ZATORZA-763127 format. One record per atom (N, C-alpha, C): residue in one letter; z, y, x. Coordinates in pm, whole numbers, plus 50000, padded with zeros to 5 digits. Atoms other than C-alpha are relative to their C-alpha. Last residue first. Example, Ala and Ser with C-alpha at 12.3 -4.5 7.8 and 13.67 -1.06 7.14 Angstrom:
<pts>
S499944988149918 S507144989451367 S500735010949923 A500004988150089 A507804955051230 A500005012050090 
</pts>
This chain:
<pts>
E500435011850072 E111756384778108 E499034992250086 V501315004549959 V113806412378279 V499664987449921 G501104992050052 G116676433878149 G498634996050047 F500714993849889 F119336418578376 F498745008249954 L499124995449894 L122046408778128 L499195008250105 R499164989050045 R119906406377818 R500785006350112 T500874988850036 T117266385277987 T500775012249957 L500474993749880 L119876364078153 L499105012049971 G499254988249968 G121586357177821 G499535007450125 P500634988150058 P118836333377718 P500755012950034 M499324987949959 M120186307477964 M499325012649944 C498625000750054 C119306272777827 C500805012950029 R500115002050149 R115546278577875 R501374999949937 E500294986950061 E116276292578222 E499874999149850 F498864990849980 F117936260178325 F499775013149935 D499035003750105 D115166238878180 D501225008950006 T500554995850125 T112676257378396 T500974997149884 W499724985450009 W115026252578689 W499345006249878 A498564997950022 A115046214478629 A500275014849986 K499675002950141 K111266213078581 K501485003149973 E500684990150079 E110666230278917 E500304998249852 P499214987350016 P113366209579082 P499295010249913 N500944991050054 N111646175979006 N500685013749979 E501385005349996 E113206147779204 E498985009749948 A500385005649869 A116586162979295 A498544996350011 L499944989449893 L117066186478999 L499554994550131 T501254999849921 T115766161178739 T500075009550123 P500195012849927 P119156151778593 P498845000350094 L501344999249938 L119936188578508 L499754986950082 Y500005006049865 Y122826186178261 Y498594999550056 D500075014449996 D122336209377967 D500104995150144 L500915007449912 L123496245278000 L500094984749981 N499365012750027 N124886266577720 N499134989050066 G500755012250005 G124016301677828 G500874987649974 L501334998149932 L125016337877851 L499104987749993 I500455012549936 I127756334777594 I498655002150055 T501395004350018 T129086369677533 T499764986850066 T500864999549882 T132746378977493 T498624995449959 K500694986750009 K135326385777226 K499145002550125 G499944993149874 G137266355777349 G499425013350001 F498594997849964 F138056342976999 F500155007150134 Q499194993850103 Q134556347476864 Q501435003450048 E500504986650021 E132456340877174 E500865007449899 I499604992249883 I134636310877265 I499545014849987 A498524998650000 A134386296276918 A500425009150112 A499744990650108 A130546302076905 A501515002849994 P500394986449964 P130126285377245 P500325010549891 N499104992849908 N132306255577147 N499535014250038 E499124990250068 E130286245076842 E500815008650095 E500864990350067 E127376227177013 E500775011249934 K500684991949899 K129616210377264 K499095010249938 I498984991549934 I131896198376983 I499315009250098 F499714988450089 F128926185676773 F501065009250063 D499375004050123 D127656163977059 D500415012449919 P499224989250068 P125326168177355 P500634994049869 A500684993250112 A124206135777526 A500935011449943 V499645005250129 V125646126577864 V499365008449889 N501235003650069 N124436130978219 N500354993049869 E500305014350007 E127566148378338 E498744997049920 T499945005749865 T128346183978458 T499734984950002 E499805014450008 E127336202178141 E499894993950142 N500835008649919 N127746239678183 N500394985149987 L499455013750016 L129016266977956 L499044990350068 V501005010649997 V128176301578091 V500704986749983 V499545013649970 V130416330777997 V498754990649996 G500315010950093 G129646367678004 G500484986850054 A501414998350039 A129726400578195 A499594989749900 I500625013250013 I133546400278201 I498575001949952 E501025000450105 E134896433278340 E499374985749999 L501415003649962 L138006429978552 L499114999149878 G500894988550006 G141256448778482 G498584997250035 A500154995249868 A143566420378595 A499075012450009 N498674994449964 N144696414778239 N499945006150142 R499844986650067 R140986410878154 R501345006550037 L500974990449939 L140506382878411 L500235014349942 T499534996849864 T143666364478304 T499095010550067 E498794991350008 E142746367077936 E500485004050138 I500414986650049 I139246353777999 I501215009549997 S500674993549886 S140626324578199 S499585013849968 L498974996849905 L143076315677921 L499425007550120 L499264988350056 L140206317677670 L501115004350095 T500864988449986 T138056294777892 T500745012649948 H500154996649858 H140686267877942 H499265013450013 N498724995949948 N141656267577573 N499865004850144 I499614988150073 I138086265777446 I501275005850061 T500514988249934 T137096241077720 T500395013049932 G499014993349917 G139396213877597 G499525013150059 L498664998350060 L136696191477460 L500985005750097 G499355009050092 G133336197077625 G501345003249950 R500494999750137 R131096223477773 R500954993049899 H500455012650053 H132906230478100 H499495001849853 A498975009350062 A133236266678203 A499334986849967 V500605013150025 V131466292478426 V501084990849948 L499045011350001 L132696328778411 L499264987449958 I500655010350082 I130366357078515 I500914987550011 V499795014549976 V132476385578644 V499164991849903 P500025007350129 P131626422478682 P499984985050028 L501305002450058 L132486433179040 L500154994149855 D500204992050125 D135656449179167 D498604998549945 L501444998050008 L135466434479519 L499595007949878 A500394992149884 A139236438079570 A498495003549998 K499504985650018 K139996426679219 K499585009050112 M500814994250108 M137786395479262 M500415014549974 L501284997649941 L139546387779596 L499055006749896 D499804988249914 D142926391379431 D498695003950070 L499924988350088 L141786367279157 L500175012850084 M501344996150028 M140806342279426 M499945012149908 T500785010050074 T144466341879521 T498565004949988 E501064995350091 E146646360179768 E499174988949941 T499504989550094 T150006354779944 T498975004049895 E498595002850042 E149726323680168 E500525010049896 N499094999949883 N145906324280188 N501394998549945 I500904999149886 I142996318079950 I500815001650131 P499534991649890 P145046305279658 P499055000050120 A499965007949877 A143026292379358 A500505008950114 L498724998149932 L143946314879063 L500144990650123 I499574985849990 I140436320378930 I501275002050082 G499824992350120 G139136285378997 G500555013450026 G498975004850093 G137656268079301 G500095008949875 A499615013749958 A135766289079558 A501124995549898 G498685002449956 G133936320979440 G500244985550042 E499415011650064 E130236327179427 E501374997450060 V498905005249919 V129156362679499 V500604988249930 L499275009650083 L125726372379355 L501054993350089 V499445011749935 V124516403479536 V500694991349898 L498735004750051 L122206430179403 L500444987450076 D499824993750131 D119176451279492 D501344996149941 S500565008150112 S119356442579861 S500245007649872 S501415004249972 S119906458180206 S499394991649887 G500784988549948 G123076478480146 G498554996450025 D500344991250106 D124566451579924 D499125011350049 L501065006250081 L124446426380207 L499545009149890 D501195001949916 D126396449080439 D498864994549920 A500584986549985 A128846459880166 A498694999250082 L500664997050126 L129456422780082 L499305013750012 C501185008550005 C130216415180448 C499225002849871 R500994994549907 R132596444880470 R498704991949993 Q500524987650056 Q134406433680151 Q498945006350091 I500965003650108 I134716398680289 I499405012349937 K501185004849934 K136286412580607 K498954996149899 D500764988849949 D138706433880400 D498734995750078 L500694992950102 L139826404180191 L499115011150059 E499484986250012 E140826382180481 E499115008149907 P500954990050046 P140276344180470 P500715013849982 Y500094998350142 Y142926326180672 Y498895009749963 E500804988050034 E142446314381025 E499835001149851 N499354988049945 N144906289881179 N499145012449984 S500864994149894 S142496261381105 S500595012250068 M500335010849905 M144946240180904 M499175005350118 R498795003849929 R146426270680733 R499694989750111 G499694989449909 G143006283280636 G501234996950088 A501045000249894 A142026249680490 A500265010650105 L499665011549916 L145336249480297 L498984998850112 H498774996149923 H144746285080164 H500434988350093 P500244991349885 P141116276680082 P501285003350077 S499814986250038 S142106246279868 S499795009450122 C498714998050064 C140616213779997 C500125014649957 A500334996950139 A137406199080132 A501315000949924 P499305007950101 P138266201380501 P499665004549858 E500475013650018 E135376215780706 E500834992249898 Y498985009449970 Y136196252880663 Y499494985549970 L500465014150020 L133666280980667 L501114990750047 Y498885009349984 Y134666317680616 Y499524985949965 P499124996649884 P131986343880670 P501124990250029 S498935010650002 S129386327280442 S500925002550119 M500045006550128 M126756353580346 M501154989749985 I499184991950093 I127736374680644 I499984994649857 R498624998649951 R126626348380898 R500865007949897 I499285012950014 I123556338480703 I501465001450036 Q499705001750145 Q122446374780674 Q500804987249979 H498884990550030 H122696378881053 H500414998449854 D498755005749944 D120616347481110 D501185009049969 T499924998949856 T117956361480875 T501324993250046 P499304988049946 P117606347880526 P499945000950151 I499585002749864 I114966322780404 I500645012750061 F499754987849928 F114656323680026 F500524996150138 E501045000549894 E113066295679830 E500085012950083 A500724987350001 A115316306679538 A498884999950101 A500464997550136 A116566270979468 A499115012649997 D501065009950029 D116736262779841 D499425003149859 L501184995849927 L118736294679908 L498804991049975 H500534986850043 H121306288779642 H498665002650062 V500525002550135 V121706251279726 V499405013249946 V501305006949980 V122066260480096 V499394997549866 L501014989849970 L124776285280000 L498644994050021 D500254992550119 D126716257279836 D498955010950020 P500925007450087 P126356234880141 P499675007149869 S499495000350138 S127846262080361 S499014992349913 T500894993050095 T127166254780728 T500604998349858 L499705002250141 L129426245881020 L499075008049910 S499464988250073 S127826245381360 S500294996149856 G498894993949930 G127206217581619 G500605012349928 K500484995049869 K123716208681498 K501125007950068 K501415002849972 K125036204981146 K499625006250128 L500284997549863 L128736202681047 L498564995150027 E500635011149933 E129126205880672 E499635003650145 A501234996449925 A131536228980496 A499514988150081 G500945011050006 G133976212480251 G498715003650067 T499325011849950 T135686245880201 T499044988249979 Q500505013650025 Q133466275980171 Q500894989850063 I499085010349955 I134846311080135 I499484986449961 P499114994649896 P132466340780117 P500994990250059 K498895009350024 K129676321979938 K501075003650104 M498955000149901 M127126350079906 M501044989449959 S498745006350040 S123846353779725 S501004999850114 V499485009749902 V120896376779759 V501254994149947 A498635004850010 A118796395879503 A500314990550114 N499555004149863 N115686415679581 N501474996749991 I498744992849975 I114416416279217 I500564994850132 E500254989749899 E110766405179197 E501225009450018 H500354988150073 H111246385178880 H499965012450092 N501305002650063 N111096352479072 N499535011949915 R500964998649896 R113946367079287 R498594997049944 L500154985849958 L116056372478980 L498895001750101 Y500544991450108 Y115506338378828 Y499755014050041 R501415003750011 R116076320279160 R499315008249889 L500714994249882 L119326338979210 L498534996749992 I500184985550025 I120386330578852 I499305006650118 G501014997650104 G119666293878903 G499815014649977 A501345002949949 A121466292279238 A498945003349897 T500394989349904 T124576310079101 T498594997750052 V500244987850075 V124666286678798 V499585011450096 I501255001350073 I124186255779012 I499725013049925 T501104999949903 T126906266879254 T498654999249931 K500244986449952 K129436276578984 K498715000550086 G501444996649995 G129076242578815 G499675014050047 V500414996350133 V132486231078693 V498545004249998 D501025009350047 D133456212479006 D499575002449858 T500975004849902 T136596233579050 T499074989649940 G499455009849907 G138286252078773 G498984996350098 T498745004450050 T137766277278490 T500704990050088 A500005011350096 A134976292478695 A501434997449954 T498795007849983 T133926322478909 T499974988849889 I500035012250085 I130656340078967 I501214991750031 F499165010649941 F131106376079098 F499954988449902 Y499115008150087 Y128296399879010 Y500794989650079 S499765013149938 S126256428179170 S501004992749909 N498695004849968 N125206455778931 N499894987250085 M499565010550090 M121716470278949 M501394995550048 
</pts>
């Protein structure tokens, strides 16, 4: 099965929730999927070591306990400052390197059915002084799942992102629209998926409602997630 790169139109759009939900879905369907957060800024210091909070969300959702080796290669670059990867790398004197991330992905890929790779920030977020997240996506050469906001302005942001990805020669597996606030849907959010599908010549995998119950009732939240993501069945061929 294909591995996938999950990117977004910007930061705080919902890549982590989407990656976690897809990982849970796949593992619940007996697919040996794993996830990867190759570059994590805003890493958390626990028991003297930096950990990836985004990776923790993935693993908790899927109820998956990796080995110590898997943990290391799932998040090879950890930076405590919550800023752009290139700035975090500059501050720590260690920039992310594409070839190391490629080796980590190959290692994970060799022991699993597929890998979900979550990016950091948006498509053109710089990861060092000369390369961006787009360069990482090109190096890994995986089909891309694009996560976008649901509301006003998302058509422009999403179409620009689709154009950038296609111009780089990347395959777009589909788009997920995600609600990041606990607000009611409106006519704009209901119409945006059709417009993006038409003008972007792409597939909408899901139109996600906000998951207010994730903390107190994760089982219900993930059930709601799958209800809003009918494209997963088409993408992965499992129900």
